[in-house]
C-alpha positions as CSV (number, residue, x, y, z in Angstrom):
1,M,45.3,-66.9,-12.8
2,R,43.1,-64.4,-10.4
3,N,40.0,-62.6,-11.9
4,I,40.4,-59.1,-11.2
5,L,37.9,-56.2,-11.4
6,I,38.4,-52.5,-11.9
7,V,36.2,-49.8,-11.9
8,S,36.7,-46.2,-13.5
9,N,35.0,-43.3,-13.2
10,T,37.3,-41.0,-15.1
11,T,39.5,-41.0,-18.0
12,Y,42.6,-41.1,-15.7
13,Q,41.4,-43.9,-13.6
14,I,41.1,-45.8,-16.8
15,M,44.8,-44.9,-17.7
16,L,45.9,-46.7,-14.6
17,A,43.5,-49.0,-15.0
18,I,45.7,-49.7,-18.2
19,N,48.9,-49.2,-16.5
20,L,47.7,-51.8,-13.9
21,A,46.8,-54.1,-16.4
22,Y,49.6,-53.8,-17.9
23,T,52.2,-54.2,-15.3
24,K,51.2,-55.2,-11.6
25,Y,48.3,-57.7,-13.4
26,K,50.1,-59.0,-16.4
27,N,49.6,-62.3,-15.5
28,D,45.9,-62.1,-14.6
29,C,42.8,-62.1,-16.2
30,V,41.7,-58.4,-15.7
31,D,38.2,-56.8,-16.8
32,L,37.2,-53.3,-16.7
33,I,34.2,-51.3,-15.8
34,I,33.5,-48.1,-17.4
35,S,30.8,-46.0,-15.9
36,D,28.4,-43.4,-17.3
37,R,30.3,-40.7,-15.3
38,I,32.5,-40.4,-18.6
39,T,30.9,-38.6,-21.5
40,D,30.6,-40.9,-24.4
41,Y,31.5,-43.8,-22.6
42,Q,30.4,-46.4,-24.4
43,V,31.9,-45.3,-27.0
44,L,35.4,-45.1,-24.7
45,S,34.8,-48.7,-24.2
46,S,34.8,-49.8,-27.3
47,N,38.2,-48.2,-27.8
48,V,39.7,-49.7,-25.2
49,N,38.5,-53.0,-25.9
50,R,40.3,-52.5,-29.1
51,T,43.5,-53.2,-27.0
52,K,42.8,-56.6,-25.6
53,I,44.6,-56.0,-22.6
54,F,41.6,-56.4,-20.4
55,C,39.4,-59.8,-20.9
56,N,36.1,-58.2,-21.0
57,I,34.6,-54.8,-20.7
58,Y,31.2,-53.9,-19.2
59,A,29.6,-50.3,-20.0
60,L,27.8,-49.5,-17.0
61,S,25.2,-46.8,-16.2
62,L,26.1,-46.3,-12.6
63,K,25.2,-43.1,-12.8
64,K,21.8,-43.8,-14.0
65,N,21.1,-46.7,-11.8
66,F,22.8,-45.3,-8.7
67,P,22.2,-41.3,-8.6
68,Q,24.2,-40.1,-5.7
69,D,22.1,-36.8,-5.4
70,N,18.6,-38.6,-5.3
71,R,18.6,-39.0,-1.0
72,I,15.6,-40.9,-1.0
73,F,16.4,-43.3,-3.9
74,F,19.9,-43.5,-1.9
75,Y,18.6,-45.1,1.1
76,K,16.0,-47.0,-0.4
77,T,18.9,-48.7,-2.4
78,K,21.1,-49.1,0.1
79,F,18.4,-50.9,2.4
80,V,17.4,-53.2,-0.7
81,Q,21.1,-54.1,-1.9
82,F,21.9,-54.8,1.9
83,I,19.0,-57.6,2.0
84,S,19.6,-58.6,-1.2
85,P,22.0,-57.6,-3.7
86,V,22.7,-60.2,-6.4
87,K,18.7,-59.7,-6.9
88,S,18.7,-56.0,-6.6
89,L,21.5,-56.3,-8.9
90,S,20.7,-58.5,-11.3
91,N,19.1,-57.0,-14.1
92,K,21.7,-53.5,-13.5
93,I,24.9,-55.8,-13.8
94,G,25.8,-58.5,-15.9
95,L,29.2,-59.7,-14.3
96,N,29.1,-63.1,-13.9
97,T,32.5,-64.4,-13.0
98,S,33.6,-64.7,-9.7
99,Y,36.4,-62.6,-9.0
100,D,39.4,-62.6,-6.3
101,E,40.0,-59.0,-6.2
102,L,37.9,-55.4,-6.9
103,L,39.9,-52.2,-7.3
104,F,38.0,-48.6,-7.8
105,A,38.7,-45.1,-6.8
106,N,36.2,-43.0,-5.9
107,L,34.5,-42.5,-2.5
108,S,31.1,-43.3,-3.7
109,Y,28.2,-45.5,-2.3
110,D,27.5,-47.4,-5.7
111,I,30.9,-49.4,-4.6
112,S,29.6,-50.6,-1.5
113,I,26.2,-52.3,-3.5
114,L,28.7,-53.6,-6.4
115,Y,30.8,-54.8,-4.0
116,R,28.1,-57.0,-1.8
117,Y,27.0,-58.0,-5.2
118,L,30.8,-59.9,-5.6
119,K,30.7,-60.8,-2.7
120,A,27.9,-62.8,-2.8
121,H,30.0,-64.8,-5.5
122,N,33.1,-64.9,-3.3
123,N,32.9,-64.0,0.0
124,K,36.9,-64.2,-0.1
125,I,37.2,-61.4,-2.5
126,K,39.6,-58.6,-2.0
127,V,39.7,-55.1,-2.3
128,Y,41.9,-52.5,-2.8
129,M,41.5,-48.7,-3.8
130,Y,43.4,-46.9,-6.2
131,E,44.7,-43.6,-6.7
132,D,42.2,-40.7,-8.2
133,G,44.9,-38.1,-8.8
134,F,46.4,-35.9,-6.0
135,A,43.3,-35.7,-4.0
136,T,43.9,-39.5,-3.1
137,Y,46.8,-38.0,-1.1
138,S,44.7,-35.2,0.7
139,E,42.7,-34.7,3.6
140,C,39.4,-35.0,1.3
141,Y,40.0,-38.8,2.1
142,S,41.3,-38.8,5.1
143,N,38.0,-36.7,6.3
144,F,36.0,-39.6,4.4
145,M,37.9,-42.3,6.3
146,M,37.6,-40.6,9.8
147,R,33.8,-41.5,9.4
148,F,34.6,-45.4,9.8
149,E,36.7,-44.9,12.8
150,K,35.7,-44.9,16.6
151,T,34.2,-41.4,17.8
152,K,32.6,-40.2,21.2
153,G,28.9,-39.6,22.0
154,V,25.7,-41.8,20.9
155,I,24.8,-39.8,17.6
156,G,28.4,-40.1,16.7
157,R,28.3,-44.2,17.7
158,V,25.1,-44.8,15.4
159,K,26.8,-42.5,12.6
160,R,29.9,-44.3,12.7
161,I,27.7,-47.8,13.0
162,F,25.1,-46.7,9.9
163,H,28.4,-46.1,7.6
164,R,30.3,-49.4,8.5
165,I,26.9,-51.4,7.5
166,A,26.1,-48.8,4.5
167,E,29.5,-48.2,3.2
168,E,30.8,-51.9,4.2
169,V,33.4,-51.8,1.2
170,F,35.7,-49.1,3.0
171,T,35.6,-51.3,6.0
172,G,37.5,-53.8,4.3
173,I,40.0,-52.4,2.2
174,S,43.8,-54.4,2.0
175,G,45.3,-51.8,0.6
176,L,45.8,-48.1,-1.4
177,Y,47.2,-48.6,-4.6
178,V,49.7,-45.1,-5.3
179,L,52.2,-43.9,-7.3
180,M,54.2,-41.4,-5.2
181,P,53.6,-42.3,-1.3
182,E,55.8,-39.9,-0.4
183,L,53.6,-37.4,-1.0
184,M,50.7,-38.8,1.2
185,T,49.3,-36.4,4.2
186,W,47.5,-38.7,5.8
187,K,48.0,-42.2,7.0
188,P,45.2,-45.1,6.4
189,A,44.3,-48.2,8.9
190,F,45.5,-50.0,5.7
191,D,48.2,-50.7,3.5
192,I,49.9,-48.2,0.8
193,I,51.4,-50.3,-1.6
194,T,53.6,-48.3,-4.6
195,I,52.3,-49.0,-8.2
196,D,54.4,-48.8,-11.5
197,K,54.2,-45.1,-13.1
198,I,53.1,-44.8,-16.7
199,D,56.8,-45.0,-18.8
200,A,56.4,-42.6,-21.2
201,G,59.4,-44.5,-23.2
202,N,57.6,-47.5,-23.7
203,I,56.2,-47.6,-27.5
204,E,53.9,-50.3,-26.9
205,L,52.4,-48.9,-24.1
206,I,52.1,-45.5,-25.6
207,N,49.8,-47.1,-28.8
208,I,47.9,-48.6,-26.4
209,F,46.9,-45.4,-24.9
210,N,46.2,-44.3,-28.3
211,T,44.1,-46.8,-29.3
212,A,41.9,-46.4,-26.1
213,F,41.6,-43.0,-26.0
214,D,41.3,-42.8,-30.0
215,F,44.3,-40.2,-30.5
216,N,45.5,-38.4,-33.8
217,L,47.9,-35.8,-33.5
218,T,46.4,-33.9,-36.4
219,K,43.2,-33.2,-34.6
220,D,45.6,-30.6,-32.9
221,A,48.6,-29.9,-33.4
222,Y,50.2,-28.3,-29.7
223,D,52.7,-27.0,-31.9
224,K,52.8,-23.6,-29.8
225,Q,55.4,-22.7,-27.1
226,V,53.2,-22.0,-24.3
227,I,50.2,-24.2,-23.6
228,F,47.4,-22.5,-21.0
229,F,45.7,-24.6,-19.5
230,E,41.8,-23.3,-18.8
231,E,40.3,-24.6,-16.0
232,S,36.2,-25.2,-15.6
233,Y,36.2,-21.8,-12.9
234,Y,34.4,-19.9,-15.4
235,A,31.3,-22.6,-15.9
236,D,31.5,-23.1,-12.1
237,G,30.8,-19.2,-11.5
238,Y,34.7,-18.3,-9.8
239,K,36.2,-15.2,-10.8
240,A,39.7,-17.2,-11.9
241,N,40.7,-13.6,-14.1
242,D,41.9,-16.2,-16.7
243,V,41.4,-14.2,-19.6
244,E,43.4,-11.5,-17.8
245,I,46.2,-13.6,-16.9
246,V,46.8,-14.9,-20.6
247,E,46.6,-11.6,-22.2
248,E,49.6,-10.7,-19.6
249,L,51.0,-14.1,-20.7
250,A,50.5,-12.4,-24.7
251,K,52.6,-9.4,-23.8
252,V,55.7,-11.5,-23.2
253,A,55.2,-14.4,-25.3
254,G,53.0,-13.0,-28.0
255,K,49.7,-14.3,-29.0
256,E,50.8,-16.0,-32.0
257,N,53.0,-18.0,-29.4
258,I,50.4,-19.0,-27.4
259,F,47.6,-22.1,-27.6
260,I,45.2,-22.8,-25.5
261,K,43.6,-26.1,-23.8
262,I,40.3,-24.9,-23.2
263,H,37.9,-26.8,-20.5
264,P,35.2,-29.0,-21.7
265,R,32.6,-28.0,-19.2
266,N,32.8,-24.5,-20.1
267,P,30.0,-23.2,-22.3
268,E,32.0,-20.5,-24.5
269,N,35.2,-20.7,-26.3
270,R,36.1,-17.3,-24.9
271,F,40.1,-17.6,-26.0
272,K,39.4,-18.6,-29.7
273,K,37.1,-15.3,-29.8
274,L,40.0,-13.2,-28.8
275,G,41.9,-14.5,-31.6
276,Y,44.3,-17.6,-29.4
277,A,44.5,-20.6,-31.2
278,T,42.6,-23.8,-28.8
279,N,42.1,-27.4,-29.3
280,K,39.3,-28.8,-30.9
281,N,38.8,-32.6,-29.1
282,T,38.2,-32.0,-25.6
283,S,37.3,-35.9,-25.0
284,I,41.3,-37.0,-25.1
285,P,43.2,-36.7,-21.2
286,W,46.2,-34.2,-21.4
287,E,48.4,-37.1,-20.3
288,V,47.8,-39.1,-23.9
289,I,48.4,-36.1,-25.8
290,A,51.9,-35.1,-23.4
291,M,53.4,-38.6,-24.4
292,N,52.7,-38.1,-28.3
293,I,54.5,-34.8,-28.6
294,D,58.2,-33.1,-27.8
295,L,57.3,-31.0,-24.7
296,T,61.0,-30.1,-23.8
297,S,61.1,-26.6,-25.2
298,K,57.6,-25.8,-23.8
299,T,56.1,-23.3,-21.0
300,L,52.7,-25.0,-19.5
301,V,50.9,-22.4,-17.6
302,T,48.1,-23.0,-15.3
303,I,45.7,-22.1,-12.5
304,A,45.7,-25.0,-10.4
305,S,45.7,-27.7,-13.1
306,V,47.2,-30.9,-12.5
307,A,48.1,-30.6,-16.1
308,A,51.3,-28.8,-15.4
309,I,52.6,-31.4,-13.0
310,V,51.6,-34.6,-14.3
311,P,54.1,-34.7,-17.0
312,C,56.7,-33.9,-15.0
313,S,55.8,-35.8,-12.0
314,L,54.2,-38.7,-13.3
315,L,55.6,-39.2,-16.9
316,G,59.4,-38.0,-15.9
317,L,58.9,-35.2,-19.2
318,K,61.0,-32.1,-19.5
319,Y,59.5,-28.5,-19.9
320,Q,58.9,-25.6,-17.7
321,G,55.4,-25.5,-15.6
322,I,53.7,-22.1,-14.4
323,L,51.2,-22.5,-11.6
324,L,49.5,-19.2,-10.7
325,F,47.6,-20.2,-7.7
326,R,49.5,-17.8,-5.5
327,C,49.0,-14.4,-8.0
328,L,45.2,-14.5,-7.4
329,E,43.4,-11.8,-5.3
330,D,40.8,-14.0,-4.6
331,D,41.5,-17.3,-4.2
332,G,38.1,-18.4,-2.0
333,F,37.0,-20.9,-4.6
334,L,40.5,-22.6,-4.1
335,R,41.0,-25.9,-2.3
336,K,43.9,-25.0,0.0
337,D,44.7,-28.4,1.0
338,I,44.6,-29.5,-2.4
339,V,47.1,-26.3,-3.8
340,G,49.4,-26.8,-0.8
341,L,49.9,-30.3,-1.7
342,Y,50.6,-28.6,-5.9
343,E,53.3,-26.5,-3.9
344,A,55.0,-29.2,-1.8
345,I,55.1,-31.1,-5.5
346,C,56.3,-27.9,-6.9
347,Q,59.1,-27.9,-4.8
348,R,60.4,-31.3,-5.7
349,Y,60.9,-30.1,-9.2
350,P,62.4,-26.9,-8.4
351,E,64.2,-26.7,-11.8
352,Q,60.7,-27.4,-13.5
353,L,57.5,-26.3,-11.9
354,H,57.4,-22.7,-10.7
355,V,54.8,-21.1,-8.2
356,P,55.3,-17.3,-8.2
357,K,53.6,-15.0,-5.7
358,T,53.1,-12.2,-8.2
359,M,52.4,-11.2,-10.8
360,D,55.5,-9.3,-11.3
361,E,57.5,-12.5,-10.5
362,Y,54.7,-14.3,-13.4
363,R,55.9,-11.7,-15.7
364,F,59.9,-11.8,-15.0
365,L,59.5,-15.5,-15.1
366,T,58.0,-15.9,-18.5
367,G,60.4,-14.0,-19.9
368,S,63.2,-15.9,-18.4
369,I,61.8,-18.8,-19.6
370,K,61.4,-17.2,-23.2
371,K,65.2,-15.5,-23.5
372,G,66.2,-19.1,-22.3
373,D,67.6,-17.9,-19.2
374,I,65.4,-20.7,-17.5
375,D,65.6,-24.2,-19.9
376,G,63.7,-27.5,-19.6
377,R,65.8,-29.2,-21.2
């Protein structure tokens, strides 16, 4: 039996950590770190602990102890933990087990700090990354990894040496765990390893997720025919015209048939003020909700949220999905590499996932789904 440590900084990462512990590492002792980069991480850690799928759960203040945006602290911490990782972290990380493998998903410097701490206990520890959603498949991760490759010029070589020392963990990765390797748009220097998708038909696994995220369908019914996913554009100051898009949708589908899943970072519930049904609980991952409701007669609409994609690509569920990023007059705030990847995924599921190029096409598509000309069953 091996000792495995997985670090999770998002609820999606926790879902994959649970699935890895349930499948690939089912015969090993798996510990999980849940960081303070997740809201109410201590409550969530307590809920995940109730699943009994992990040997130990650690709720750690990584964001507080290793702030990414404090540059002076950033370089000071890197120096101190490089000289004496165990001493510098002994009062911040209470991990006494010698681990055989470390798994993480984020491109953050605190992972290198943790790695050196663990390596001091076992210098043969193996390191693996696991996917953090579709961004892992994109140029975002490729561009980050390029800093460790050979480069020309004195300055370039100095920067490379610095990164290889300060962010040592990224130079010793044994493999990258992903769900859909065929979607990778870059080729890493390490192995790409396929992991099992989440089995949405496995009642035992669904119950584990429900316990971990304290799911209760009575909190939000999601009983409307159309579900629109609000994104954080409003909170971030971008003009995405999402209210106008929903109003256009209401003309075809009817306001009474639309449910708005609001984004937790937006400062006000704009859609509730307009008379739309909205969710109350914003802490439960959409993937968990999707596994607990019948989507076959529903239409999922969004501008550029993966919420309209993952129930199909990750969970194999049937429904109709519409992504509207090609209909925007001003799409300068969108990540072109990410939405390009979304479009490629939609092309793999043409009977379910649709990317209209104009608002007229959007209205026609919505009307066709309502009349039953397009059926997700």
